[in-house]
C-alpha positions in Angstrom: 118.1 75.8 -29.8 120.7 78.3 -27.9 118.4 81.4 -28.7 115.9 79.2 -26.4 118.2 79.5 -23.7 119.4 82.2 -23.6 116.1 83.8 -23.8 114.7 81.6 -20.8 117.6 82.6 -18.8 116.6 85.8 -19.3 113.2 85.8 -18.4 114.2 83.8 -15.0 116.7 86.0 -14.3 114.2 89.1 -14.6 113.1 91.1 -11.9 109.5 90.3 -12.8 110.2 86.9 -12.7 111.5 87.2 -9.5 108.5 89.2 -8.2 105.8 86.7 -9.5 107.8 83.7 -8.2 108.1 84.8 -4.6 104.0 86.1 -4.8 103.5 82.2 -6.0 105.7 80.7 -3.4 104.2 83.0 -0.5 100.5 81.9 -1.5 101.5 78.5 -2.1 103.5 78.2 1.8 100.3 80.0 2.8 97.9 77.4 1.6 100.2 74.8 2.9 100.3 76.0 6.3 96.6 76.6 6.8 96.2 73.0 5.9 99.1 71.6 8.1 96.9 73.1 11.0 94.4 70.6 11.5 97.3 68.8 12.7 98.9 70.9 15.4 95.3 71.4 17.2 95.1 70.6 21.2 94.9 66.6 21.9 92.4 67.9 24.5 89.0 67.0 23.8 87.2 68.2 26.6 87.6 71.7 25.6 87.4 72.3 22.3 86.9 76.3 22.9 90.8 76.8 24.1 92.8 78.7 21.5 95.9 78.3 21.8 98.7 80.1 20.2 100.4 78.1 17.2 103.5 79.2 18.4 103.2 77.0 21.7 102.6 73.9 19.9 105.3 71.3 19.0 105.1 68.3 17.3 108.7 66.8 16.1 110.0 66.8 12.8 109.7 63.1 11.8 105.8 63.6 12.4 105.8 66.7 10.1 107.4 65.3 7.1 104.6 62.7 6.0 102.3 65.4 6.6 103.7 67.9 4.4 104.4 65.0 1.6 101.0 64.1 1.5 99.6 68.0 1.6 102.1 69.3 -1.0 99.9 67.1 -3.9 97.0 67.7 -2.4 97.0 71.4 -2.1 98.3 71.9 -5.9 96.4 69.1 -8.0 93.6 66.7 -7.0 92.9 64.2 -9.6 94.8 65.8 -12.4 92.7 68.8 -11.7 93.8 72.2 -10.7 92.4 72.8 -6.4 91.7 76.6 -5.4 95.1 76.8 -4.3 96.3 76.3 -7.8 93.4 78.2 -9.0 94.5 81.3 -6.9 98.1 81.4 -7.6 97.0 81.3 -11.8 94.9 84.2 -10.9 96.9 86.4 -9.0 97.8 89.7 -10.6 101.7 89.6 -11.4 101.1 86.2 -12.6 98.8 87.3 -15.3 100.3 90.4 -15.7 104.2 88.6 -16.0 102.1 85.8 -18.7 100.6 88.9 -20.8 104.1 90.1 -21.0 106.1 87.0 -21.7 103.1 86.5 -24.5 103.2 89.6 -26.0 107.2 89.7 -26.0 107.4 86.3 -27.9 104.3 86.2 -30.1 106.3 88.1 -32.6 108.8 86.6 -34.9 
């Protein structure tokens, strides 16, 4: 058991894992923010053609928390199936390369 813990720690502390984690987090946050964008549309229904700078839109934090809470689960998993976002994360080159390296390193006794 101690060997497994040490090997896992070595993997988690590696530079390759840090790169993969960063890539996954960037893709996940990007998708989450894309989904949140619909909640920041102007409430003015008269002119939908107005382009609004996202940096100029404000929403109280108390209203953002439930939005994020609802989106986190729907962005990653829906009805037990991986969503498009999760599939994109799994298809990242860094993730596939890292998975292949782990498989190769630990497939032999």
